[in-house]
N, C-alpha and C positions, 0 to 999 in steps of 0.2 A: 589654835588660831594663828593665822599668819597675817602679815601686813605687806601691802604693795602700794607704792606711790607711782602714779602715772601723771603725765604732763600733756595738756591739750593746748597747743599753741593757737593763738587767735588769727595769725596770718593765714589768709585764704589758701595759700600754697600748702600749708601743713594741716589745717584744721580737719579736713575730711579724713585724711590718713590717720590722724591722732584719734578721732572719734571712732573709727573702725577698730583701732587697737583696743580702746576702752570697751566698746560693745562686745568684741570677741572675748575679752577678759571676763566681762560680766556673765556671759553665756557659759563659760567653762568652770566657774567656781561658785560655791555657795557663799553669797555676800552676807556678812553679819552686820556691817555698818559701812557707810560711805560718807565722807565729808569732803568739801572742796573749798578752795580759797583762791581768789584772784591774786596773782602775783604780778607786781609791776616793778620789774628790775630793768635790765638791759633790753629785755623783750617782755611783752605782756602775755601771760598764759594762765591757765587754770591748773592748779596742782590738786590732784585727786588722791586722797588717802583712803585705801580700801582695807577693811578688816575682813578676812575670809577664811574658809576652810575648803578642803578638797570636796568635790561633789559627793564622793562616797563616804566621807567622814561623818561620824555620828555627832550631832550638835546637841549638847546638853544645856539648853538655854530655855528657861521657863517661858520667857516672853515670846520666843519664836514658836514654841509649842502652842502657846495659848492664842497668839494673834497672827502667826504666820498663816499663810493660806496655800492650799494646794492649787497651783496654777491651772490644773485640769478640772478643778471642781466646777460644777455647773452653777450658774447664777440664775436666780429667778428673774422675771421681767422687771421688777422694781430695782433689783440690784444692777441689771444691765443698763437701765435708764440712768441710774446713779453713776455707773462707771463711764458711760458715754459723756455725761455732763462734766465729770471730773477730767476726762481726757481733753474735752474742749477747753476747759479752764486752763489746764496745764499747757496746752499748745499756745494759747494766747499769752499766758504768763511768760513762757519761754521766749516767744517772739518779742514781747515787750522788753525783756531783760537781755535779749541777744544771747541766750543760753541754749544748750541742747535740752530737750524735754526731760531726759533722765536726771538732770541736775535738780529739777523742780520736784519730781517724784517718779519713781520707777513704775512700770506696769504692775508689778507685784504689790507695791505699796498702795496703788489706786484700787487694785482688786480687794485688798484687805479692808480699805476704807469703805468700799461699796458693800462688802459683806457684813462688816460689823457696825457700820454707821455710828461712829462716836458722836456723842451729844455735846461734849465740851472739849476745849482745846487740850486740857490735861489728859483726856482719854486718847487723844491722837498720839501722845508719847508712848502709849502702849502698843502702837502699830510698829512692827519691826521696820526699821529704817527711818522712822520719824523721831528725830532728836529735838533738842531744844531750839536749834537754829530754824529748822523747817516749821516747827510749831509757831515760833515767834513771827516768822515772815509770811507763812501761808495759812496758819491755823484758822484765823478768823474767816478768811475767804472760803475755806473748805467747809467749815461748820455752816456758814451761810448757804452754800450750795446744798448741803445735806438737809437743811431746814426747808428749803424751797421745793424740794422734791417730795 
């Protein structure tokens, strides 16, 4: 496992460039965990801490084996409906909080939620990438979405 810290500056001049850097990084590595923190110093920016392995490295992590999902796996119609609802929620939440959507939840995390449909907030923590922060801040809303569908 390796660690990388990335910086996303909120200044419009830098934000797009920094987001591209983060997105490229996320595409090229197997992400084990990602956390972020808003830093307010001389400038305001998001600091993103990423725990990762190389794409071709073998990951010996029971949680990722149990709750990780093959992004190429097919979803049934109910799972697709759930995924679309989660993406809509994520987009609105990101807009409300002025954050990139992947700070709220990555596509892979939403796919896992749509596939496994956790019934309680505690079960969300079993989804790879959903730690205590995400569960505390978004768990109730996600469970509510899953119950409505």
